[in-house]
C-alpha positions, 0 to 999 in steps of 0.5 A, a space after each residue: 359339016 359346020 365345025 363350029 356347031 360340031 364343036 359346040 355340041 361336043 362341049 355341051 355333051 361334056 358340060 359337067 352340069 351335075 357337078 356344077 349343081 352340087 356347088 349350089 346349096 339352094 339346088 341341093 336343098 330344094 331338089 324337087 323345085 325347078 328354077 326357071 325364073 333365073 332372069 329374076 335372080 339366079 341362085 348362088 354357089 356355096 363359095 359365094 355364100 361363104 365369101 359373104 358370111 366371112 366378110 360379115 364375120 371378119 370385116 363388118 366395119 367401114 373401110 379406109 381406117 388403119 386397123 386390121 378389119 378395115 384394111 380387110 374391107 379395103 382388100 375385099 373391094 380391091 380384089 373384087 375390082 380386079 376380078 370384075 375388071 377381068 370379067 368384063 375385060 376392062 382396061 384398068 381396075 379403076 374403071 369398075 365401080 360398085 353400088 346398089 344396082 344397075 338402075 341406080 348406075 344408069 341414073 347416075 350416068 344419065 344425070 352426068 350426061 344431062 350436064 354435057 348435052 349442049 349441041 349434041 342432045 340426041 339420045 337413041 333408045 330402043 323399044 326392046 329394053 327394060 324400062 330402066 334403060 328407057 325411062 331414065 333417058 326419057 327423063 332427060 327430055 326435061 334437060 333438053 334431050 331429044 329422044 330418038 327411037 331405034 325400033 325392034 323389027 317384027 323378027 324380035 331383033 334390033 338390026 344395026 342397019 336400022 340404027 345407022 340412019 338415026 346417027 348424026 352429028 347431034 347424037 350424044 349417046 346410044 343406049 341399048 341392051 346387050 341381050 333382051 331380058 324378056 325375049 332373049 335376043 342378043 344385040 350386035 353391040 360391037 357394030 353398035 359401038 363402031 357405028 356410034 363412034 364413027 358418028 362421034 357418039 358414045 355407047 351405054 350398054 345394059 349388060 344385066 341379062 347377058 352377064 350369066 350367058 356369054 363373055 363380056 368384052 368392053 374392049 371388043 364391043 368398043 362401048 363407053 359405059 356398061 352396067 351389070 347386076 350381081 343377082 343374075 350373075 350368081 352373086 348377091 344383090 348389088 350392081 357395078 358400072 364399068 366406064 371408059 376411064 377418060 369418060 368417067 373422069 369427064 362425067 359430072 357426079 355428086 360427091 362430098 368435098 373430101 372425096 377425090 374427083 377421080 374414078 372409082 371414088 367419085 362414083 362410089 359415093 357413100 357406103 355400099 354393101 361390101 359383103 355383096 361385093 365380096 360375093 361378086 368376087 367369089 362369083 367371078 372365081 366360080 366361073 373361072 373354076 368352070 373354065 379350068 374344067 375345059 382348059 385342062 392342065 397348064 398355065 392359063 390367065 384368069 381371063 382365059 378361064 372366064 372365056 373358056 367358061 362362058 364359051 362352054 356355057 353358051 354351047 350348053 345353053 343352046 341345047 336348053 334353048 332348042 329343047 324348050 322351044 321345041 316343047 313350046 311349039 309342041 304345045 301350040 305356044 305363041 313364042 315372042 322373039 327368035 324361035 327358029 333353031 337355025 338362029 339359036 346363036 342369036 338368043 339366050 335361053 330366056 323365052 317369052 310365050 303365051 298359050 292360046 286360051 290361057 292367061 299367063 297368070 293362070 299358067 304361072 300359078 299352076 306351074 308354081 303349084 307343081 314346083 316350077 318357078 316362072 314369071 308372068 306379066 309385063 316383064 318391066 317392058 311396057 313398050 315391048 308389051 305394046 309392040 307385041 300386042 300384049 297388055 300390061 295387065 296380063 303380058 306374057 309368060 317367061 321361062 329363063 334358064 341358066 347353065 345349072 338347069 338340065 334337059 330333064 327339067 324341061 322334060 318335067 316342064 313339058 309334062 306339067 304344061 301339057 297337064 295344065 292345058 289338058 285340064 282346061 280343054 
């Protein structure tokens, strides 16, 4: 018997999903609605709502002034920097910078790297990523960058065996996702880091979609930059950048003269949404609460609690993936990416598919009429759509689940999808 699978099954069975759902006001208010579009934005627990509201009431002022309310803003940001640093396993809190969203941080880093290309001018990108992590780097061709493509195989995975031959002494950076926001494939980014650094290159990771599904570890992954967004991580709309401290020190950025030329200040130029940063801090602490459910009594570090939470979430979500894949196969769906149950650990419960004879737009609209949220279209990934033989106009369907979803919701999806298909036959 595979003891890892057995242990994972036991954790999944013990997962307190009903207790967790009670923490989310949207899930309580819209009890008849199924949120299967979490890749477009997860719901937030009450603790996050409270953190945002309290900040707006108590500290809705500008930071860095010598009075109580402003000092409260400073403390909010400092607390969140520590929490997010623990979430990603940063070397130091100053490596965390807050801002608008992941896309703006990709652009900020890319503009800095454009000024440091010199003889190392090759940037490796993939055809599986969100276009934000492709088009941003393609724009550097005007600055002398040469774009090299690391292509997904037909099995829906990026194989590091295909990356190695692309690396050489001209490679400046490898930019890739940790998990495909579309087809749910997890990338072996630890090996990406090892290979890229052996070639003298840096690694930029888009961790937006992996964040709610697994443990982030910038040290184990040996990357140089990583971006994430709050809206998929049970937090308000905001983004953060982690950067290796020495890399951020060297990165050219725009700033006013009065701003210190050190991270995080050189990155956090201008006012950002402090209340949403307060919400991100609360979201990290929410994950810690889940972790303590599994750690039990005793003294545990905050990182230990987060690791326990994400381990339990991964095990539970694999049961959701297995169930949803079985339902889609039953209805004759064309599934894009990993569909083999024996490889379920290589994906998250984000699944793209099509039903023969029906447009994604029709299915999504009909699901919506039945109080099931989903998404149709190109998934902001034009190159991936082309690779899959799909058009930008129609694209595909996507269902995306997180740890507050239930098997019973998939059962209802199964019934409704069957009815939609039967209506058109």
